[in-house]
N, C-alpha and C positions, 0 to 999 in steps of 0.2 A: 516424378514416378509415384506410383501408388502400389499398395500391397497386392492389388490384383495383377500387377505386372511381375510379381516375384515368381521366378521359376527355379528349379534346382540348380541350373547353371549360374544364374545370377546370384543365388544365395551362396554358392561355392566361391564365386568371385569376390563377394563381399567378405567372406569368412577367411580368405587366404591370409597368410602371415604378411605383416607389414612392419616397416621400421617403427619402433616405439617412439611416441605414442600414436596409435590409431584412435582417434577421438570419436565417441558416439554421444550425441546430444539428443535428449528426448524431452519433448514439451507438449502440453496441450495447446490446441489452437481453436480459434473461433471459426466454425464451419460456414457461418453466414456472412462474416466480414473478414476475408483473408487479410492478414497483416494489419489487424486493427491495432490501436494504440496498446492494448493489453498484450497482444501477441509480440509486438516490438519490444515492450518492456521485458517480457519473459526471455526472449531470445538474447537481448542485450545482457541480462543478468547471468544467463547461462554462459555466454561468451566471457563475461568478466570472471566467473568462477573458473572456467577452463584456463584462462590466462594466469590466474593466481596459482593454479596447480602446476602449470608449466614452470613457473618461477621456483616453486617449492620442491619440485621433484628432482632429486639429484641424478636420476637415470636418464633425463632428457638432455641430449647433447645441445651445445650452444647454437649451432647452425640450424638445427631442427626447431629449437625454441624460437629463434628469430623469424624463420619462415612462417611458422604457424601463427605467431603473435602478430606479425606486421602485414601478412598477406591473406591468409586463409581464414583465421578466426576474426571475422568481421561481419556484423549483422547485415550490412548492405550486401556483402557477397552472398550470404545465405538467402536473402530476399531475391537476389538476381537469379539464383539457381532454383527457385521455387516455381512450379507450374501454377500460375494464378487462376487457371480455368478449372481446376479440380480440387477445390478446398475440401478439407475434412476436419475431424475434431482432434487430431493429434499429428505430430510430425517427428520424424527421426532425421537427424543431420549427421553425415559422415564426413570427417575431415582428416586428411593425412598429407604428409609432405609429397610433393611431386605428383599430386592428383587434384583434379577439380573437385570442388565441394559437391557432395551429393545430398539431395533433399528428397525424402520419401514421405508421402502422406499416408495416413492410416485411419481406419475406422476403429474406434475402441468403445465397447459398451461398458467398460469399467473406467473409473477415474484414472487419469494419467498424471503422474507426479513428475515435475522437472528433475532430470538426472543428467549428470556429467560422468562419463565412463572413459577411462584410459585403458588401453590394452595393446596387444600385439596383433590384433585383428579387429575389424568392425564387429559389433554385436548385432546379430540378426534376430535374436530371440524376441525382441520387442515387435518386430514386423511379423514373425511367424505366429506369435500368440495373438496379435491383433487380427491377423487373417482368419485364424480359427474361431476367434470370438465373433467375427462378423458373419459366420455361417455361409461360407462361399458356395456357389453353385453355378452351373452353366445352363443357358437357355438356347435351344435350337429352334429357329423359326423356319418352317418348311413351306415352300411354294415351288411349283414346277418351273417357274421362270427365275427365281432368285431365292437362295437360302442364306439366312444370317445366323451368326452365333454371338451370344452375349455372355459376359462374365458378370455375375451378380453377387451381391452381399446384402446384408440387412438394410443398408441405406443407399445402395448404389447399384446401378445396372449400366454397364458400358459395353458398347459393341466391340467385338474382336475384329481387328483389321490386319491380320497377318495369317500366315499359313494358308493363304488362298481365300480367306474370308473378306467380304461376302462372296459367295460362290455362285456364279452364273453357269448355265449349261454350256459345255464346250461345243456340242452339236446343236445348232439352232433348229427350232421347229419349223417345218415347211409352212405352217400356218402364219408364221411371222412375216412371210413375204407377201401376204394378202392384205391390202390396205383395209383398215377399219376392222371392227369386231364382226363376228359371224354368230348372231344369236341362235342358240339351240342347235348349233352345227354338230354333226356327229364327228367324234375324233377320227383323224385319219388313221389308216392302217399303220401299225407300228408305234402308235402314240404311247401305249402302255410300256412297251420295251424301252422307248426313249426315256420315259420318266424313271423307270427302274435303273437304267444305266446311270442317269444323272444322280439318283439318290445313293448309288454305290460310291460315286466320287465324293459326295457329301460325307458319307460314312467314313471314307478314308481320311478326309480332312479332319473329321471329328476325332479320329484316333490320334492324329498329330497333336491336337489340343489336349487330349487326355494325358499324353506323355508329359506335357508341361504342368498339368493340373491333375495329378493322379488321384483318382477315387472320388472326384467331386460328383454330387448328384446331378442328374441331367433332367431338365424339364423340356418337353417338346410341344410346340404349338403348331397347329396346321389343320386343314380341313380333314374331315373323317376319312376320305379315300386315301389321301397322301399319308396320313398318319398310319393307316392300316398297312399300306405298301411299305413304308419305312420300317415298321416293326417287324415285317416279314424278312427284311434283308439285313438289318443292322447287326453288327457283331457286338454291340454294347447294350443289348436289351436289358441286361442285369443292372445297368447303371441308370436306367430310366426311372426317375423317382415320381414322375407325374406327367400327365398330358393335359393340354387345354385345346379342345376341338373347335378352333376358330380359324376361318379362312381369311386370306387377305392381310394377315398381320405382318407381312414383310415390309409394308409401307408404314407401319405404326411406329411412333416415336418410342425411345427407350423408357421415357417417363410413363407413357400410357401402358406399355407392356408390363412394367413393374406393378402398376395398379391392378391390372387384370390378373396378375399372377399371385397377388397377396393371399387369397383364400386357399390356393393350391399349396403355397409355401407354408402357411400356418398349419394346414392339415398334415403336411409332411413332417414339420418340426415336432408337432405334438406326438406323432407316431414314433419319431426317433427317440424322444425322451422316454416314452412309455416302454419302448423296446429295450433301451439301455437299462432302465430300472429293473425290468423283468430279467434281463440277462445277468445283472449283478446279483439278483436274488437267487437265481438258479446256481450261479457260480459258488455261492457260499457253501452249498452242500457238496460241491465237487472239489473243494479245496483250491479253487482258482479265483478267489476274491481277496482283495486287500482294501482296507479303508483307513483313512487318516493320513495326513501328509507325511509323517516320518516313514511309515511302512510303504506308502506308494512311492516315495522318493527312492528308497532302496531297490524296489522292484523295477522302477524305470532305469536306474543305474545298471542293474543286472540284465536289462533288455528282456525282461520276462513279460512286459505289459503288452497285451493285444489291443486293449481299448482303455483310454484314460477318460474319466468323466469328472467334470469340475463344475461347480456353481459359478454363474456369470460374475457375481460380485465378490468372489473370494479374494482376499488379500492375505498374504503370508510373509513372515519374516523369520529368519533363523540362522544358525551357524552350521556350516557344512564341514564335515570332518571325515576321517577314515577314507582318504583318497576319493572324496566326493561321493561316497556311498551312504553316509549317514547324515541325517538332518535333525538338529535340535531346534524346536520351535521356540520363539520368543514373541513377546507382544510386538505388534507392528509399530515402529516408532512414528512419531508425528512427522509429517512431511517437512522438507526444508522450505523455509519461507524466504522469498526473494522480494526486493533486493537485499543488500547487505549479506551476500552469501558466505563471506569469509567467517563471520561470527557464527552463523548458523550451521556451517558445514563442519565445524570442529566437533567430532563425536564425543559424547559422554562416555566414561569408562565402560558402562554396561552395554554400550552399543558397538564397541569395537569388534570387528569381525562379523557383524550381522549383515546378511544379504536381505534386501527388501524386494528382490525380484524373483522370489521362489516360484511363483505361478508361471512366469515367463520361462524360467529355466526348465521347469517340469514339462511344459508344452514343447519347448524346443528339443529337449532330450528325447521325449517320446516320439516326435515326428522323425528325428534322426534315426531312431531304432525301428522305424516302419510300423509304429502303433497309430491307431486312429484316435482322434481327440474329439470329444463332444462337450460343449458347454451347455448346462441345463439351468433352469430358473432357480434362483436362490430359495433355499428351504427344501429342495428335492433330496439332498444328501445330508440332512441335518445330523443323523446318527453317526455319519462318517466324518464329521467335521468339514463338510463341503467338498471332499475329494475322495474318489474311489477308483479302483481299477479292476478290469477283467484280465486275468493272467493267461498266458499261453500254456503254461504247465505249472 
């Protein structure tokens, strides 16, 4: 599975209560050489650390410990559960009793540190933050004989093959019954109506995809005429972030489409960043701005944030207090070095109670409270310490 497959329903299923411990393993991976020797070493050491914690944790029942240790917490089992055809630069593994091992690939523009987490639910915040960092978007390729939909990110473009995609017209064209092409032929009577009817069906399928991927920008590719027709009938015109007037792209590969889209995507992202900076500046005079991680944390906890803006390379660590409403920042501790995790995992006194996934938690909590999240280039929010928010009130 990949973060592009993450829907609200899947996220809710992952986040449901489970018998303790529901184990979440996070590790960087090599995107060019899946399960390289380095990947296998990292996974082996994370599994070793998880097994050590099972032994040391008095809250883990004996039968649970044995099942996790002897059957599920196994590097070979994790490798078997991994899709070898869609590598990426980070991976999240979910392990719980009476469930198959789940492996999720994710694109992360920030360094990913190896982590082992025990809880009463799988932690989805790493997937959610990675998805937002990857700048997700949708691409609709229009053609009167076949329309395709793609889910994209900064390093990936994958065709959607559900909810009726790719979509062919349900009512075939009478022209299809005539062998061979008819150069310069005049469209038959009713041709325009047939195309409009087909595009309304496409628009309906598009709505189903927006339900799974709420608010993603949409880029539409097609010839001038079909683009104009689609814009006139779609219910999602406000979500169209850009168009590319090219015909015949329904037969183009995802890789070639991604290359053609790069200038459009770059222009859109630059406008997004400029718009966010402008909105934050205006919000200062309206009392709807907060800057700095502690203030933003409290505003997110109170569900006051409409838009969360963070620098891409931001790393934060701190202690969370006052019923999860207050954040005290500390220096980001050095990452755990593996192997020999037992020695390195013993925290120093000053590190007790310090959470190192503050960025992921902020993003996850903001999304859960229906806020929009935007990652911007490093240095954009220097005065705010790398993170700011636009408030609802």
